[in-house]
N, C-alpha and C positions, 0 to 999 in steps of 0.2 A: 311325521305323523301330524295330523291337525289337532289343533287346539281349539278347544270351545269353551267360551266364557259361560259360566251359570248365568241363570236366566235371574231377575229379580222377582219377588213376589209380586202377584197380581195386582195391579191401580188402574186407574180408569184409564182408555186406551190413548189421549193425549199427552199424560205424564208418561204414560210407559212407553210411548214412541221416541218422545223427546231426552228423556232418559237414555232410550236404547240408543238414538242419534248421538249424543255426547259420549257417550262408551264407545261408539262405534268411531268417531273421529278421534278421541284420544288412543284408540288401540292402533289405528292408522298412522297416527303421529309417532305411535311406540315402535311401530314395526315397517319403518318403510320399505324395506324390500323384500317383505311379504306379500302373498295374495290375501288378504282381509277384506271378508265377505259379511252381509247378514243373509242368514237362511233359514227361514223359519222362525223369526225371531230370535236367534241364536247369533252371537259374533263367532265367527269362524277366522284362524288365523292357519294357513297352509305353509306346508313346507315349499322351500325351493326347489323348481322343477327339477328331474332328473335330465342327464343326457339325451334319453331317448325320448322324453317327453319333449325337448326343445328342438330336437332333430325332426319330431313330426311336424311342429307347427315350420319350422323351415321348410321341409319338405312341399307341405300346402302351401305355403307361399309363394314358394318358385313356381308352382304350377297357377297360383291364381293370378300374382303381378301383372302378367301380360293381358290380362284381361281385364284387371281392375284399372290401368292405367290406362288403356284405350278407353275407358270410359268415366276417367276421372275421379274414380272411386279409392277411398283408401282402407287399406287393410292396417290395422291398429290392433295394439294392445295396452295393458294398462288403463285403460278406461273403462268406468263401469257403464252398467244399462240401468237406466232410470225407468223402474217399472210403477211408480206412483207414490205418493208422499209417505205414507205411512206401510209400505212395502219394502220386502229384502233388497239388498245391494248385491248386484253380481259383478264380476269381474272377470269375464271369459279371458281363456287364454286367448283367442284372437277374434275380435269382431270385424265387419266391412261395412262401411259407411258411406254414405253418398259426398260428394265435394263439400256442401256447406249444410251437415245436420244439424238439426235442431237440439239444443242441447238446454238441461233442466240447469246446469251450472258447468264450471269448466272442467269437471271428471267426469259427469254423468250425461250419457247421450239418451234421448227418447227413447224406450224400445222400437215402436214403431218405425223409426228412423234407420234401425238397421238395416243392413240387405243379407247380411250372414251373422251367425253366432256360432263360435265351434269351441267344443271342449274336448281337452285331450285327459282321458280319465287316467288318476291318479290311486294308488292303494287307498286313501285315505277320504276320496271324492265318488266313487262308484255310484252310492245310491243319490247323492244331490245331482251327478251330472247325466244320471239315467231318468231320474223321477223327478224329484224336486224341482230343480230348474227349469226342465222343459214344461213343467205344468203352469209355473209362472208366468216363463216367458211366453207362451201361446196365449195366455190370460190378457198380456202385456200389449202382443201383439207383435213380438219380434216373426219375421214372415217363414225365416229357415234356421234351424238349429241342428247343429252337427254334431255327433257324437263320435270320438275316435276313441276305440277302446282294444288295447294291445292285450289286456288280461283275457278277454272275450276273443279276440281277434275279429273285432267287426266294427263297421262304420256305418252308423244310424243318421240318416236324414230325416228330419220331423218338417212339415210343412202344414200350409192350411190351420194357420192358428185359430181359435176360438174359446168362448168361456168354457168348454168342456177338453180343454187341451188341444193337441195338434190333430186334425184329422185325417192325414195321411202320414205315412211312415215307409222308408225305402232303406232296406237293410241289406248290407251285404258283407260278404267273406272279405279280410283283409286280401287285397291282389285282384279282387273283383272291379271293374269298372264302376264308377257311382256319377250317376247323370244331375247335375243341379239343374232346376227347373227355372222357367223365367222367372225374371229378366235375365238369367244367365247363360241359358242353352251352352253348358261348358260340361265337360266329363272330368272328372278326378281320377287319377290312376292313382288307386288305394295302396297298390304295391310298393309306391314309394315312399310312402307316408312312415310305414315302420321298418323300412329295410336297413 
């Protein structure tokens, strides 16, 4: 189950943001083995992934690695997406970056530098993974956002980001092939993700 830390009372934006950043850094230090994110101005500490969650990421990595290695791209985890100075902080389950992505700091890659962001839905992250994070990732310029949802038995690929969200969505039932567009030109066997 995810823990959400309470928001403070409204103060001027810069003070609120500075306090939120300080609490966020302190929470990250306090929970180094957990997934800590800022989502819609709230600090969320997520539980450790389940075996099925980890297996889904591994199965996706096995399909992506030959392709990413050939291009010099890097599938990484435990790296955060920098959406902007006074924005949320997301730590996706997996993201793919080019060989030398532009970084905001050692832990945060600029959103538009990512090649693919992946979230595997957990019981406590359904709304965040399907709604909140894609909305903000699109605004920040994440080109491809993939949601793997074993609870609904679907994989959703969101593409063509803009200020009003992703302009295209391709959804398949787990077991059906899912094509990643340029620069990928790769088909994911979704049947292997939740096997």
